[in-house]
C-alpha positions in Angstrom: 30.5 -99.7 12.3 33.8 -101.0 10.6 36.9 -99.1 10.1 39.3 -100.1 7.4 42.5 -98.7 6.7 43.4 -96.2 4.1 46.1 -97.4 1.7 45.0 -97.0 -2.0 41.3 -98.1 -1.4 38.9 -99.8 -4.3 35.3 -100.7 -3.9 36.2 -104.2 -4.2 39.4 -104.2 -1.4 37.0 -102.4 0.8 34.4 -105.0 0.6 37.2 -107.7 1.3 38.5 -106.1 4.4 35.2 -105.6 5.7 34.3 -109.2 4.9 37.3 -110.5 6.6 37.2 -108.2 9.5 33.5 -109.8 10.1 35.2 -113.6 9.3 33.1 -114.5 6.8 33.6 -116.4 3.8 33.1 -115.2 0.4 30.0 -118.0 0.1 28.6 -116.5 3.6 28.4 -112.8 2.5 27.3 -114.1 -1.5 24.5 -115.5 0.6 23.4 -112.5 2.3 23.5 -110.2 -0.7 20.5 -109.9 -2.2 19.9 -108.9 -6.0 16.9 -106.6 -6.4 15.2 -108.3 -9.3 14.3 -111.5 -8.1 15.3 -111.3 -4.7 18.2 -114.0 -5.2 21.4 -113.9 -3.5 24.7 -112.9 -5.6 27.1 -115.6 -6.8 30.3 -116.4 -5.0 31.9 -116.0 -8.1 30.4 -112.5 -8.8 31.5 -111.7 -5.3 35.4 -112.6 -6.0 34.8 -110.1 -9.2 33.7 -107.7 -7.4 36.9 -107.5 -4.6 39.4 -108.4 -7.2 38.0 -105.1 -8.8 37.2 -107.3 -12.1 33.3 -106.1 -11.8 31.5 -103.0 -9.8 27.9 -103.5 -8.2 25.6 -102.6 -11.1 22.8 -101.1 -8.2 22.0 -98.8 -5.6 20.5 -101.8 -4.3 23.7 -103.8 -3.9 25.4 -100.9 -2.7 23.2 -100.6 0.4 22.9 -104.6 0.8 27.1 -104.5 1.3 26.9 -101.6 3.9 24.1 -103.5 5.9 25.4 -107.1 6.0 29.5 -105.3 6.4 28.1 -102.8 8.7 29.8 -100.3 7.3 28.6 -96.5 5.5 26.8 -96.9 2.6 28.0 -93.0 1.5 31.6 -94.2 1.3 30.8 -97.6 -0.7 29.0 -95.0 -3.5 31.9 -92.8 -3.2 34.2 -96.0 -3.9 32.0 -96.9 -6.5 32.0 -94.1 -8.5 28.4 -93.6 -8.3 25.8 -91.1 -7.0 23.1 -92.5 -4.8 19.7 -92.7 -6.3 18.2 -90.1 -4.0 21.1 -87.7 -4.8 20.4 -88.1 -8.4 16.7 -88.1 -8.2 17.1 -84.5 -6.6 17.2 -82.8 -10.4 19.7 -80.6 -9.5 20.8 -77.6 -11.4 24.6 -77.5 -13.5 25.4 -74.7 -10.8 24.1 -76.7 -7.6 26.3 -79.9 -9.2 29.2 -77.2 -10.0 29.2 -76.1 -6.0 28.8 -79.2 -4.5 32.0 -80.4 -6.9 33.9 -77.7 -5.9 33.1 -77.8 -1.9 34.5 -81.4 -2.5 37.5 -80.7 -4.2 38.6 -78.2 -1.3 41.7 -79.3 0.4 41.2 -81.5 3.2 42.6 -80.1 6.3 43.6 -82.8 9.0 
């Protein structure tokens, strides 16, 4: 699994750095990220927009694709994208469960 430095990390900057660590061009990575709807690769321009934080991935499927191809953690990508994974959204959690999870997440991180 690839480890990326932790300055001010955005989804796009994390993808760009992971891609560069694997010595991939944007064109190469874009060709390996397949859309769920039609199985076609995303465009290099769409990837460029993601890496420059002008666009966000539109689905869990794309986030999973990026994680797999770049050998990075999908959960962290979901966090960076600001989206909960579909598997969690499907659990139909109660308001109290969600509140408790966010409270636990907000507890100070002890290093």
